C-alpha positions, -999 to +999 in steps of 0.1 A: -001+001+000+014+036-009+008+067+009-020+076-012-043+047-006-036+053+030-049+087+029-079+080+010-086+055+033-086+076+060-108+106+042-132+079+037-131+065+071-138+104+085-166+108+061-183+078+072-178+086+110-207+112+111-227+102+086-262+121+081-281+086+092-260+082+123-265+119+131-304+118+123-305+088+145-288+104+171-305+136+171-344+113+171-333+099+202-321+128+219-354+144+210-370+113+229-346+115+256-356+151+262-394+142+263-387+117+291-366+141+310-399+162+311-422+135+326-413+129+361-426+099+384-425+109+423-412+086+445-402+090+482-367+097+474-368+120+448-386+117+407-378+093+386-369+104+347-373+086+320-346+100+300-324+069+297-348+046+283-344+061+245-303+059+251-303+022+261-327+012+228-303+034+209-273+014+224-292-018+215-302-012+182-280+011+165-246+009+185-230+014+219-213+050+209-247+062+198-263+054+228-236+063+250-242+101+233-278+098+239-276+088+274-249+114+283-268+142+268-302+130+279-291+128+318-277+165+316-311+176+300-331+156+329-309+172+355-311+207+338-347+204+342-344+198+379-323+224+382-287+201+388-299+189+422-266+174+431-243+202+414-230+203+375-198+182+385-214+152+399-243+151+374-213+151+345-197+120+368-232+105+367-235+110+329-200+095+322-207+064+343-243+061+325-223+063+292-198+035+303-232+013+316-247+019+280-215+007+263-213-023+287-250-030+277-243-030+240-211-053+247-232-076+266-267-077+249 
């Protein structure tokens, strides 16, 4: 393989990384996650948000990275709707943990 073929393969890979289909799937599931963040189910210890369900479904159906993006941003949206009750840094850590668990969920399933 010469140098030009390697450069061409890198360009093709970069084009396929963020395709229109992938971005639109992420956007649709982010919208579902935002709607789920608005729905709160009261419980004795706080509220239960439905923001992670679209992310886990997206991880299962379309890939772990897509699901991780949806879950991470969805949790931040849900926390923003509530006013970041645990402070922003803790919610970022929780979002990162949820992203990791969606990748594990995709890997195991």
